[in-house]
MARDREN-325834 format. One record per residue (C-alpha): residue in three letters; chain; x, y, z. Coordinates in Angstrom, 1 decimal. Layout:
BEGIN
- code  unit  x  y  z
- Ala  A  X  Y  Z
...
end
This chain:
BEGIN
- code  unit  x  y  z
- Met  A  75.7  112.8  88.9
- Thr  A  78.0  112.3  91.8
- Pro  A  78.1  109.0  93.7
- Gly  A  75.3  108.9  96.3
- Thr  A  73.3  111.6  94.5
- Thr  A  69.7  110.6  93.6
- Asp  A  68.0  111.6  90.3
- Arg  A  65.8  113.9  92.3
- Glu  A  68.7  115.6  93.9
- Ala  A  70.5  116.0  90.6
- Phe  A  67.4  117.5  89.0
- Ala  A  66.9  119.8  91.9
- Thr  A  70.5  121.0  91.6
- Arg  A  70.0  121.6  87.8
- Leu  A  66.8  123.6  88.6
- Glu  A  68.6  125.7  91.1
- Ala  A  71.4  126.5  88.7
- Ala  A  68.9  127.5  86.0
- Leu  A  66.8  129.7  88.4
- Gly  A  68.6  133.0  87.8
- Pro  A  68.6  132.8  84.0
- Leu  A  65.0  131.7  84.1
- Gln  A  64.0  134.6  86.2
- Ser  A  65.7  137.0  83.9
- Tyr  A  64.0  135.5  80.9
- Val  A  60.6  135.6  82.5
- Lys  A  61.1  139.3  83.5
- Leu  A  62.0  140.1  79.9
- Leu  A  58.9  138.3  78.7
- Val  A  56.6  140.0  81.1
- Ser  A  58.1  143.5  80.6
- Gly  A  56.0  143.7  77.4
- Gly  A  53.0  144.5  79.6
- Gly  A  50.0  142.6  80.9
- Pro  A  49.0  141.5  84.4
- Ala  A  51.4  138.6  84.6
- Asp  A  53.5  138.3  87.7
- Pro  A  57.0  137.1  86.8
- Asp  A  57.4  135.3  90.2
- Asp  A  54.2  133.4  89.7
- Ile  A  55.3  132.3  86.2
- Val  A  58.7  131.2  87.5
- Gln  A  57.1  129.3  90.4
- Glu  A  54.6  127.5  88.1
- Thr  A  57.4  126.8  85.6
- Leu  A  59.5  125.1  88.3
- Lys  A  56.5  123.3  89.6
- Arg  A  55.7  121.8  86.2
- Ala  A  59.3  121.0  85.5
- Trp  A  59.5  119.1  88.8
- Ile  A  56.3  117.2  88.2
- His  A  57.4  116.2  84.7
- Arg  A  61.1  115.8  85.4
- Ala  A  61.0  112.2  84.3
- Gly  A  60.2  113.4  80.8
- His  A  63.3  115.5  80.5
- Gln  A  66.5  113.8  79.2
- Ala  A  69.3  114.5  81.7
- Asp  A  71.8  114.9  78.8
- Arg  A  69.7  117.8  77.3
- Pro  A  70.1  121.4  78.4
- Leu  A  67.5  122.3  81.0
- Leu  A  67.2  126.0  80.4
- Pro  A  65.6  125.9  76.9
- Trp  A  63.0  123.4  78.2
- Leu  A  62.2  125.7  81.2
- Arg  A  62.0  128.7  78.9
- Arg  A  59.5  127.0  76.7
- Ile  A  57.4  126.0  79.7
- Ala  A  57.4  129.6  80.9
- Leu  A  56.6  131.0  77.5
- His  A  53.6  128.7  77.1
- Leu  A  52.4  129.5  80.6
- Leu  A  52.5  133.2  79.9
- Leu  A  50.8  132.8  76.5
- Asp  A  48.1  130.7  78.0
- Gln  A  47.6  133.1  80.9
- Arg  A  47.2  136.0  78.4
- Ala  A  44.7  133.9  76.4
- Gly  A  42.7  133.2  79.5
- Arg  A  43.5  129.5  79.9
- Ser  A  44.5  128.4  83.3
- Glu  A  46.2  125.1  82.3
- Ala  A  49.0  125.1  79.7
- Pro  A  50.3  122.0  78.0
- Leu  A  54.0  121.4  78.5
- Pro  A  56.0  122.3  75.5
- Ala  A  58.9  120.3  74.1
- Glu  A  58.2  117.1  76.1
- Pro  A  55.4  114.6  75.7
- Arg  A  52.5  115.5  77.9
- Gln  A  51.7  113.3  80.8
- Ala  A  48.2  112.0  80.8
- Ala  A  45.9  114.1  83.0
- Ser  A  44.6  112.4  86.1
- Ser  A  41.1  112.1  84.5
- Asp  A  42.6  110.5  81.3
- Ser  A  42.8  106.8  81.0
- Pro  A  46.1  105.3  79.7
- Leu  A  44.2  104.4  76.6
- Asp  A  43.2  108.1  76.0
- Ala  A  46.9  109.2  76.5
- Leu  A  48.0  106.5  74.1
- Ala  A  45.4  107.6  71.5
- Arg  A  46.6  111.2  71.7
- His  A  50.2  110.1  71.3
- Glu  A  49.3  107.9  68.3
- Glu  A  47.4  110.7  66.7
- Val  A  50.4  113.0  67.0
- Glu  A  52.7  110.3  65.6
- Arg  A  50.2  109.7  62.7
- Leu  A  50.2  113.4  61.9
- Leu  A  53.9  113.7  62.0
- Ala  A  54.2  110.7  59.7
- Arg  A  52.2  112.6  57.1
- Leu  A  54.7  115.5  57.0
- Pro  A  57.8  115.5  54.9
- Ala  A  60.7  114.0  56.8
- Arg  A  62.5  117.3  57.1
- Glu  A  59.5  119.0  58.7
- Ala  A  58.9  116.1  61.1
- Gln  A  62.5  116.1  62.1
- Leu  A  62.6  119.8  62.8
- Leu  A  59.5  119.6  64.9
- Asp  A  60.9  116.7  66.8
- Arg  A  64.2  118.3  67.5
- Phe  A  62.7  121.7  68.5
- His  A  59.6  120.6  70.5
- Arg  A  60.5  117.1  71.9
- Arg  A  64.2  117.3  72.3
- Gly  A  64.3  120.9  73.3
- Glu  A  67.0  122.0  70.8
- Ser  A  67.1  125.7  70.1
- Val  A  66.8  127.2  66.7
- Arg  A  70.5  128.1  67.0
- Glu  A  71.5  124.5  67.7
- Ile  A  69.5  123.2  64.8
- Ser  A  70.8  125.8  62.4
- Leu  A  74.4  125.1  63.3
- Asp  A  73.9  121.4  63.0
- Leu  A  72.1  121.6  59.6
- Ala  A  74.3  124.5  58.4
- Leu  A  71.2  126.6  57.7
- Pro  A  70.6  130.3  58.7
- Glu  A  68.5  130.6  61.9
- Gly  A  65.8  132.5  59.9
- Thr  A  65.5  129.5  57.6
- Val  A  65.0  127.1  60.5
- Arg  A  62.3  129.4  61.9
- Ser  A  60.6  129.5  58.6
- Leu  A  60.7  125.8  58.2
- Leu  A  59.4  125.3  61.7
- His  A  56.5  127.7  61.0
- Arg  A  55.7  125.8  57.8
- Ala  A  55.9  122.5  59.6
- Arg  A  53.5  123.7  62.3
- Arg  A  51.1  125.0  59.7
- His  A  51.1  121.7  57.9
- Leu  A  50.6  119.9  61.1
- Ala  A  47.7  122.1  62.0
- Glu  A  46.2  121.3  58.6
- Gly  A  46.4  117.6  59.3
- Gly  A  49.6  117.1  57.4
- Arg  A  48.1  118.3  54.1
- His  A  50.3  120.2  51.7
- Ala  A  49.1  122.7  49.1
end
């Protein structure tokens, strides 16, 4: 951030720089068919990113986070849901939620993650909370990208099962 630049201005500059690649990504996603309008998905993605900008770490790449938001918006739209949760970052409490409800949800996620093997919990944290790409994780852990994807899939399945392992 340059001297005299506010956090809001810096984030707006980063959003503007990511706009072209985000539009290309969304057009590619939507090209598979369906009634989704790429411009609407991009606009909603930017809106949600702006609203939840405090949850994004400034030292993390912005584009992977925006891509995940856009993907989840599109998937939720195709599934007929109008409101999509934000991926990769902790969700902000909805206006109708009390702070205690938000805390309870957060504690439940932490409890489920604690029941997973450390490697699975670490992968989920790196991919969904920190916004690291499969490629970044695979390079850091010296694993093939396919292995990282498989491990993430397994971790999500275990998490959906309440952390139970067969």
